[in-house]
N, C-alpha and C positions, 0 to 999 in steps of 0.2 A: 818772502820765501826764496830760497836759494838753492841751486841746482849744481851740484857736484858730481863729477865723473870719478869713480875709483874703481881700479881694477876692472874695467869692462862693465861696471854697473853704473847706473844713473840714480844718485841720492837725491832725495828732495827734503831739504831743512825747512821747518815750518815751526812758527811759534805758536804753542798751544796752550790756551787758557783753560783752566778747568777748577771748579770748586773743590773744597777740601773734602766734599762727600764722597766725590768720584776718585780723588787720590786714595782715600782709604778703602776704597773698592778693588783699587790695583795693589793693595798691599801684599797679596801672595805673590803676586808676580814680580814687585819689587824685592822681596825677601829672596824669592828664587834667584833674582839677576843682581844681587848684592846691591840693591840700591840704584841700579842702572834704569832710569824712566824709560828711555828709548828702547831697551831689551824688553821692559815690562809691557810696553804698549804693543809691542810686535806680538810677544806671546798673546796678549789678549785679543789681538785681531785676529791670530790664528784660530784661537779657541771661539771667537765669533762666527768666524767663517764656517768651522765644523758645524756648530750649534743651527746655523740658517739653513742648512741644507736640509730638504724635505719639509720647508716652510714657506708659505707664499710671501710673507711680509717680517718684518722684524717684530711688529706688534705680535703676530700669530707666535713666533718663537719666544717672546717674552710670557706670553699667556701659557705656553707649555711648560716653561721652565720655573715659573712661581712655585712658590711653597706648598700652596693650596692644590695647585694641580700634581706637583710630583709625590705627594705622600701616597696617592692611591697606586701608583705603580711599586713603591717601596714596599707596601703592605702585600700586594700582590705577589710580588717576587718571593718574599720571605714564606707566604703560604705555598706557593708553587715548589720552593727548594726543599720545604720541610717533609712534601709530600702529602699534605692534608688536602690539597687543591691540584686541579688541572686546568690548562687554558685551552679552550675550544672556541671556535668562531661563534659568533652571534646568530648566523644563519643555523649552523648545526643546533645549537642551544633552542632557538625557534622549532626548528622541526621536532625534537624530542619531546618540548612542552606540549606542542600541538597535537603530537600523535599519541600522547598519554592522556589526553583530554578524556574524562570521564573515568579515569581509574585514580584510587585514592593513593596520596602518598604514604609509605609505610609510617609507622609510629615511631620506628628507631630513627628515621630520617628528620621526623619531625622534633624529637627530643635532642636530637643531635644540634640542629640549628637553632633551638631555644630549650635552654636548660631548664626543667621544671624544678629544680632545687633551688635554684635563683629567683626565678620568676613567679611571683605569687599574687599578682593581679593584673589587669587589662593595662593600666598606665605603665607598668614596669614592662610588659611587655611590647607595648609600642614604642616605648624610650630605648629599648635594647635595638628592636628592629632599625629606628632612625640612626642610631649610632654605629650600627653595622653598615646601613647604607652609606653613611657618610665616610666612613673608613675604605670601604671598598668601591666607591664610586658609583653604585647602583642609580642613584638620582631618584631613589623611592622615599616617598615622604608618606607616614601614616598618623591619622590623628583621630580622636574621638568625639563624639558628640551625641546629643539627645535629640530625637526627632520631636518636632513642636507639638504635633498632632495628638501623640499619645504616650510620649516621652520614652518610645523605645529606644534602646542603646543601637549606636550605629557605629561601626569601625569605617573610615574612609583611607583608601591607599590610592596615592595620587602620583603622576609623572614617570618617569624611567620606563623602560623597555615594557611594552604590553605581555609579552609573554612571561616576562618575569614578575610582572605585576600580578597576572593570574596564579602562577604557581605560588607566590607568596601568601596571596588571599585563602588559599588553599591550606598551607600550612598553618597560618593563623587561626583559622576555623577549626582546624582538626585539634590544635594545641588547646583552644578554649573550651572545646568540647571535651576532652580528655582531662583536663587539669583543673578547669574553673568552671565546670558545670553549667555551659552555655551551647546552645545549639543555634542554627543559622535558619531564620524564616524565610529570609528572602535576600538574594544577591541582584543588585541593580550594576550593570556593567555599561559605563560610558566609554568614550573614545580616550579620555585621559585619565580615569579614575574609575575605582570600584568601591562599591557601598555595600557593607556587610550588615545587615539587619538581624540582632541577636534577639534571644529570648532564653530564660531559664531551661535547664534540663538536667537531670540527674543521670550522668554517664555509669553505665553498669558494665557490659559486656559487648553489646551490640554497638554498631555504627549508629549515631543518632540520626533519626529520619532526614531531617534538614541537611547535613552534610552529605548523604547520599544522594540526595535529591539534587542539590546545587552543584556538588563536585564529584560524586562516585556513581553516576547512573549506569555505567559499564562495570563498575569493579567486581561484582559478583558474576557477570558473565564471564568477565575475563579469566577469573580463577576458576570458573568451572571449565571454560575453554582448555585452561594449561593442565587441568588434571586429567582430562580426557582427550587430548588433541587429536588422536587417529578418528574417534567417533564423529566429533565436530566438524573436523575437515571433510570427511565423507559426507556427512548430513548437509553440509552447507552447499557442497558442490553438487548434490543430488537435486537440492533445492533450486540451485542457480541453473542447471541444464534442463530441469523440468518449469522454468519459470514460475516456479512457487505454486502450481498446480498440485498440490499434495495435502493430503489430510492427517492430522496429527492428533491421535486419541490415546486415553488411557487403556491399558490392557482390558481391565475390567469392562470401560465402556465398550471396546471393540469386540469383546468376548459376547455380550448382550447383543449387539447388533447383529453379530454372526448367527445367534439363536434365534432371529428373526424378531426380537421384542424391541421396544424402545427404552434405551437408558432412563433413569432419574437423574436430572444434573442438579437437583437442588442443593447437594452438598457443596457443590462448587460455589454457587450463588451465596451460600450462607458463609463459606470460609472467605469468599472475597469481600462481603460486607461486614463479617464480623458480628451478625445478628441472624436469628431466624428468619426465615425466608418470608414469615406473614408481616415482619416489620420492616421490610425493604420497600419502599415508595416506588412508584411506576418509573420515574424519572432515574431513580438510582440502578433499578433493574435493566433499564436500558443501556446504562453505561457499562454495566457487566456484561451485558449480551455483547457489546462491541470488544470487551477484553476476551469473552469466550470465542468470538468469530476471527479475532486476530491471532490468537494463540492457535486454535484448532483447524482453521480455514475450513470448516463443515460447509459454510456457505461463503458468497463473495462479499457481502456487505449488509449492514442494516442503517435504516436511516428515519429519522422522526420527523413527523410533521403534525402541527397543532391548527387546529380550525375551532374558533370558539371555545366551547368546553370540551371538547372532544379531541383525543390524540390517535394518530395512526403509525405503526411501525411496519417499516416497510423493508421485507428481508428479501435480498437479491440472491440468486444462485444460478450455476451453469449446468443442473441436473436436466435430463430429459425424461427418465423413466419415471412414470406416474407413481409407483408403489415408493419409489425414494423419496419423491416430493411429498406424498403423504406421511412418511414417516417423519420428516422434517417437521411438518405441521405438527404432528402429535408431540414431537420432542418439544418444542416450543411453547405450545398449549399447556402442556404438563407443568412448565415453569410458571405460567402466569396464573393457571388455576391454583396451584399451592400459594402463591403468593396472595389470592382472593381477589384477583381481578375479573370483570366481567368484559367480554370481548365476541366479536364476531370474527370470522376468517375467510379471506376472498384469496382464490388461486388466480392470478392473470399472467399467463406466459411465464416468464422467469421470476416473478414477484409472488411473495406471500405477503398479504397485506392483513395485519391484525388492527382491528378497528375497537378502541377502548371507550367507555362511556365516561371515562373520567380524564382529566389530565392530572399533572403531577401535583 
């Protein structure tokens, strides 16, 4: 090593040994500097200094600038420049997905992401998703298998951001329903994966029940709120202020109550069960009673107890007027009599107890 002082600068001369591979990597710098190796090395050092900024180590910087890592920004930049995509933070994206949970993704968005004219089966769908995931750096992997117990077809979506994983699971499921005649029987969510269990379904106009149950439980509710926002905003505010101590009845039922009579609720039970009242077993009647109470709030709650070969239904209420309580007894008695069940009734404080001679 030699030190030379030149024009106020200290120059250090060193003998540097390098393999031909590294000289070839310096070739762009040599071309720029007309073959001057010292000048080429100085330019390479300047570039390395700029590249290391923002990285904790040389290895970290090398990892960032490899071909595998830099192809994602290049693709993303082209999508942003074309106006096809925008860039938002991961926190904002998660907020959007989590606050739209239960609302189905629009068909237009599904067909925009997965082209139904090019994708004709499940394998092509998953292959396209995996390719797009690699190109855009989603780190999502999708695969297809058959459940060993009953050979049920299962799609598995693994890794990547949990919110993105859930979003893609919903879009895939809607695509399968609309274009490949498949519905979702069950969705199993784990910490790092989502399993979608499939079943055959002929898609016509309505959303398949499995899609609505697993991904769109709030979809119809949200659409109804958007169609009449003033009404629903006012109603929710009243329920909230009155701590849900309100009764919700159909006009015809309310009219019968005003006339002093007790309405017949048989049609509600038949519509809920999809069969005549006489064909509804006692256990199913109990479930529909729960639904009736939840939607109308005419009483507080209903619970079931089974002792030996007998079953009791206990209805809780907050009424104190004896005539009102007797009308409640008559209301539910009509239902159970129409269904053909034998029972006895007891009134104890805020409880109406129906004691049945049989169980489910």
